[in-house]
Steps between C-alpha positions, in 0.01 A plus 500: 500500500364207306488450125546765238503857621476781241680819573432791275779714372403867452386550141434126448278445195222246458626142464594389150446144395722222371790690352821319415832682508861423427699389804755778453220754490379364836855535637524851367167603657586354840854640497373845406247494783723356771839650394722220640819685397430739789576229760794308633336167559586143608378344177441579135175687434295452191507199270675210676399205284397543134201305372277529197499819297125571526333575835127495570475352850710627788492310829615688814620381836709628788777244442597284200472180698423171330136511608447838319667351194273197509186713532624725221555195277148371574356841414704507177684817588747649256693687771533506876551833681620491858662708778750231603665358196826314448877549486560671837842624601715251685285200402663195346535527125452129427163414339417191706223370721225753565646757261520241224136391553370857494700604189423175323124554530528857373717401199298187416175697493662803335383737781680820572588612855511872592595612843510846663626523856587847641340680207167342591550582869553867420241579231290786624159371398532128423790406726482272797526786748240709313249219477550401864424855604179491297396171658562625851365846455829680559564849366855545385676813616851431393785241444636283778855599400512854365855444381392239241429627150254210441377408853344165556334581836258760604383707799136598547207497732164332570173692473452505874700394798449132586629244753767246414252213550241657265766585240641152509152347468434713196822384338414135570156542351632677190796280423352171617796429723555555875793739547769458765467814705765651734371775725719804543291639784145596571474791251235503226583494129458805284821516302639190319797398290498193278724306266377164361694178491815439703560855614531455874849655477339833415337522838768754601376730221148480645637592842679796346170606333339509842197286399280300739522175312695325226366228268714254302479145391756320714661520842840420653595428856653846543188670369312413814755676728525799272123552490464470878794715591433774239130510588364420152238237415630242253255297283637209294214442258660240272747527211263331260186666635641853474625445145198353328373835393761636263515220244117482499481871436754469217317214338166684526652805338631295208156352454327832506747697295617241244241222495725233637315213672611493866464250783659523843605175667533525871715221651453510879805580706502548878809720492 
């Protein structure tokens, strides 16, 4: 998936052009759409660093790394919208080194930072899991964990039964990254579960769902044994690669609905 990918939200109107809005209005719009108060997350969701009061240009990226900030500065962005923001639980509170450099650039250039983690994973049309399903041609049939009120993973199926090799090749072609594939046997793939990012720990939920294959972004040593012994194919398609869709969809929606100028900056990441 290279460059800007536009995902259409049902009812999306024709794109408006060059509309400036107040920063707090942008925050209100995003909070209303993503409902961060519904989630117990590992970081604050919403406005994380306050910049200028007027917003015209919104840069998006998967992670608020320094390279994304530098490209946003060069593009003269007013705000940066990401999936992986700052201030994670259990991180050191001191503003030194890398954290200082990142925050200093945002504050010096008066650029706001907005981050949405689990709320962006879970959104039913613009979320990471929803957009990954669209990219891979998966039809959702239910949540990965039925006990969750706002599930972040899904269960579904492919249009027609396919081999693990062919399914993996399709994922590589679509995401532009070769997945790490663990075979759970010689069975074809018809039913699939998926959860983007670092969700290898949810493999057990996929086993409970009785699907043929499970897709996530990362893999652990124990994942290999679980997949083999439980007879389920495991596909580690990349944390970054599986989570490029949601923030692009959100930025495209802002551009179409509210006239915000939007540019996605993709900083390569092999994980």
